[in-house]
C-alpha positions as CSV (number, residue, x, y, z in Angstrom):
1,X,88.8,118.3,-43.8
2,X,88.1,121.1,-41.3
3,X,84.6,121.5,-40.1
4,X,82.8,124.6,-41.4
5,X,81.6,127.2,-38.8
6,X,78.4,127.7,-40.8
7,X,76.3,125.2,-42.7
8,X,73.7,126.7,-45.0
9,X,70.8,124.3,-45.7
10,X,69.8,125.5,-49.2
11,X,66.5,124.7,-50.9
12,X,66.9,122.0,-53.4
13,X,65.2,118.6,-54.0
14,X,62.1,118.4,-51.8
15,X,63.0,121.8,-50.3
16,X,62.9,123.7,-53.7
17,X,60.0,125.6,-55.0
18,X,59.1,127.7,-58.1
19,X,59.2,131.0,-56.3
20,X,62.5,131.3,-54.4
21,X,66.0,131.2,-56.1
22,X,67.6,129.5,-53.2
23,X,71.0,128.9,-54.9
24,X,71.4,132.6,-55.4
25,X,70.3,133.7,-51.9
26,X,72.3,131.0,-50.3
27,X,75.4,132.3,-52.2
28,X,74.6,135.8,-50.9
29,X,74.3,134.5,-47.3
30,X,77.6,132.5,-47.7
31,X,79.3,135.7,-48.8
32,X,78.1,137.6,-45.7
33,X,79.2,134.8,-43.4
34,X,82.6,134.6,-45.1
35,X,83.0,138.4,-44.9
36,X,82.3,138.0,-41.1
37,X,85.3,135.7,-40.8
38,X,83.3,132.4,-40.7
39,X,84.0,129.4,-42.8
40,X,81.0,128.2,-44.7
41,X,79.6,125.1,-46.4
42,X,76.4,125.2,-48.5
43,X,74.4,121.9,-48.4
44,X,71.8,121.2,-51.1
45,X,70.3,118.2,-49.1
46,X,69.1,119.6,-45.8
47,X,68.1,116.3,-44.4
48,X,71.4,114.7,-45.1
49,X,73.4,117.7,-43.8
50,X,71.5,117.6,-40.5
51,X,72.0,113.9,-40.2
52,X,75.8,114.4,-40.2
53,X,75.9,117.7,-38.3
54,X,79.3,117.9,-36.7
55,X,79.8,119.2,-33.1
56,X,82.1,121.8,-34.5
57,X,79.4,123.6,-36.5
58,X,78.5,126.9,-34.8
59,X,75.6,128.1,-36.9
60,X,73.0,126.5,-39.1
61,X,71.4,128.8,-41.7
62,X,68.0,127.5,-43.0
63,X,67.4,128.9,-46.4
64,X,64.9,126.4,-47.8
65,X,61.3,125.9,-48.8
66,X,58.3,123.9,-47.7
67,X,58.6,120.1,-48.3
68,X,54.9,119.5,-47.9
69,X,53.5,117.4,-50.7
70,X,57.0,116.2,-51.8
71,X,58.3,112.7,-51.5
72,X,59.6,112.4,-47.9
73,X,63.1,111.6,-46.8
74,X,63.6,108.1,-45.6
75,X,62.4,107.4,-42.0
76,X,65.9,106.4,-41.1
77,X,67.3,109.7,-42.4
78,X,64.7,111.7,-40.5
79,X,65.4,109.9,-37.3
80,X,69.2,110.5,-37.7
81,X,68.7,114.2,-38.6
82,X,66.3,114.8,-35.7
83,X,68.7,113.3,-33.2
84,X,71.6,115.3,-34.5
85,X,69.6,118.5,-34.3
86,X,68.4,117.7,-30.8
87,X,72.1,117.2,-29.8
88,X,73.2,120.4,-31.4
89,X,70.4,122.4,-29.6
90,X,71.4,120.9,-26.3
91,X,75.1,121.6,-26.6
92,X,74.5,125.1,-28.0
93,X,74.2,126.2,-31.6
94,X,73.0,129.2,-33.5
95,X,70.2,129.0,-36.0
96,X,69.5,131.7,-38.6
97,X,66.2,131.0,-40.3
98,X,65.6,133.0,-43.5
99,X,62.2,133.9,-45.2
100,X,60.7,130.6,-46.4
101,X,62.4,128.8,-43.5
102,X,59.2,129.5,-41.6
103,X,57.6,126.8,-43.7
104,X,60.6,124.4,-43.9
105,X,62.0,121.4,-42.0
106,X,58.5,120.2,-41.1
107,X,59.7,116.8,-40.0
108,X,61.7,118.3,-37.1
109,X,59.7,119.4,-34.1
110,X,62.8,120.8,-32.4
111,X,63.3,123.2,-35.3
112,X,59.7,124.5,-35.1
113,X,60.0,125.0,-31.4
114,X,63.3,126.9,-31.9
115,X,61.8,129.3,-34.6
116,X,58.7,129.9,-32.5
117,X,56.5,130.4,-35.6
118,X,55.1,128.7,-38.6
119,X,53.8,129.7,-42.1
120,X,50.2,128.4,-42.2
121,X,48.7,127.8,-45.6
122,X,45.7,130.0,-46.3
123,X,46.4,132.0,-43.2
124,X,49.9,133.5,-43.5
125,X,50.4,135.8,-46.4
126,X,52.6,138.6,-47.8
127,X,52.0,141.9,-49.5
128,X,53.2,142.2,-53.1
129,X,56.9,142.2,-53.4
130,X,58.4,145.6,-53.6
131,X,60.4,148.3,-51.8
132,X,59.5,148.7,-48.2
133,X,60.7,150.3,-45.0
134,X,62.1,148.1,-42.2
135,X,61.7,149.5,-38.7
136,X,64.2,148.5,-36.1
137,X,62.5,148.0,-32.7
138,X,63.4,147.0,-29.2
139,X,66.8,146.9,-27.6
140,X,68.1,143.5,-28.7
141,X,71.9,143.3,-29.2
142,X,71.4,142.5,-32.9
143,X,69.6,145.8,-33.4
144,X,72.0,147.9,-31.3
145,X,73.3,150.9,-33.4
146,X,71.3,149.9,-36.5
147,X,68.8,152.3,-38.1
148,X,65.7,151.8,-40.2
149,X,66.4,150.8,-43.8
150,X,64.7,150.1,-47.1
151,X,64.7,146.8,-49.0
152,X,63.1,145.3,-52.1
153,X,61.5,142.1,-50.8
154,X,58.5,140.1,-49.7
155,X,57.4,140.5,-46.2
156,X,56.0,137.4,-44.6
157,X,53.0,138.3,-42.4
158,X,50.5,136.4,-40.3
159,X,52.8,133.6,-39.2
160,X,51.4,131.5,-36.4
161,X,53.4,132.4,-33.3
162,X,54.2,129.4,-31.1
163,X,56.2,131.1,-28.4
164,X,57.5,134.3,-27.1
165,X,59.7,136.3,-29.5
166,X,62.1,139.2,-28.8
167,X,61.4,141.6,-31.7
168,X,64.2,143.1,-33.7
169,X,62.4,144.6,-36.7
170,X,58.9,145.2,-38.0
171,X,57.2,146.3,-41.2
172,X,54.0,148.3,-41.6
173,X,51.0,147.2,-43.8
174,X,47.7,149.0,-43.9
175,X,48.6,151.0,-40.8
176,X,49.5,147.9,-38.7
177,X,52.9,146.9,-37.6
178,X,53.9,143.2,-38.1
179,X,56.9,141.3,-36.7
180,X,59.6,140.8,-39.3
181,X,62.8,139.8,-37.5
182,X,63.1,138.4,-34.1
183,X,65.4,136.5,-31.7
184,X,64.9,133.6,-29.3
185,X,67.1,131.8,-26.8
186,X,66.8,128.2,-25.4
187,X,69.4,127.0,-23.1
188,X,72.8,127.5,-24.8
189,X,71.2,127.9,-28.2
190,X,70.1,131.0,-30.0
191,X,67.9,131.7,-33.0
192,X,67.2,134.6,-35.3
193,X,64.3,134.5,-37.7
194,X,64.4,137.0,-40.6
195,X,61.3,137.0,-42.8
196,X,63.1,138.9,-45.5
197,X,65.3,137.3,-48.2
198,X,63.0,136.3,-51.1
199,X,65.6,136.8,-53.8
200,X,69.0,138.3,-54.2
201,X,67.6,141.8,-54.5
202,X,67.0,141.6,-50.8
203,X,70.8,141.5,-50.3
204,X,71.4,144.6,-52.4
205,X,70.2,146.5,-49.3
206,X,73.1,147.6,-47.2
207,X,70.8,147.8,-44.2
208,X,69.6,144.2,-44.6
209,X,73.2,143.0,-45.2
210,X,74.2,144.7,-41.9
211,X,71.3,143.2,-40.0
212,X,72.2,139.6,-41.2
213,X,75.8,140.2,-40.4
214,X,74.9,141.3,-36.9
215,X,72.7,138.3,-36.5
216,X,75.5,136.0,-37.5
217,X,77.8,137.6,-35.0
218,X,75.3,137.3,-32.1
219,X,74.7,133.6,-33.0
220,X,78.4,132.9,-33.1
221,X,79.0,134.5,-29.7
222,X,76.6,132.1,-28.1
223,X,78.3,129.1,-29.6
224,X,81.7,130.4,-28.6
225,X,80.6,130.7,-25.0
226,X,79.2,127.2,-24.9
227,X,82.5,125.6,-25.7
């Protein structure tokens, strides 16, 4: 069986929660990746999928929730998955982390370092879900040629930043701009974090779909260059 270009780690099992319809949003993300010419596999067991991550996988999409308080994966599985993720980051891989991914994969320090931020309970927050304006900022390749757009979504705010980020988009709340989408690079690997994507209404926005598509393209370019 051919190796998929993109593996989507979808929130199920200990990565499910009552708020996010991960199956629907993972399906929307799979459609965008497929439309971009990438082959896709959706995995409902993120730990197991990481543990067998093939060297041919170009992009890992994390679309999963917070496992805190849930029964843990086996210690052996976590060790296997952590080692596979470390190898992938060293060889060069793209990571697209969506929305609740800021609170996910807590057993994997390399993932947290790659994202450069964490959702912190009782500190991080979001305004009520609704229509909002997304402001493109900076001169990153993902944002090149894109314009501000509206989307119906939650906007994660007050994440704990753990490193330097290259901003791509912001949102405004109570007169203050907050980072919403950013990029990071480490060695041969690249990451885009997108705080949008609460439910499938987010992907009804043409602007958001284009942003995600551009992010996938930028991530795929890096993995092509590393081979």
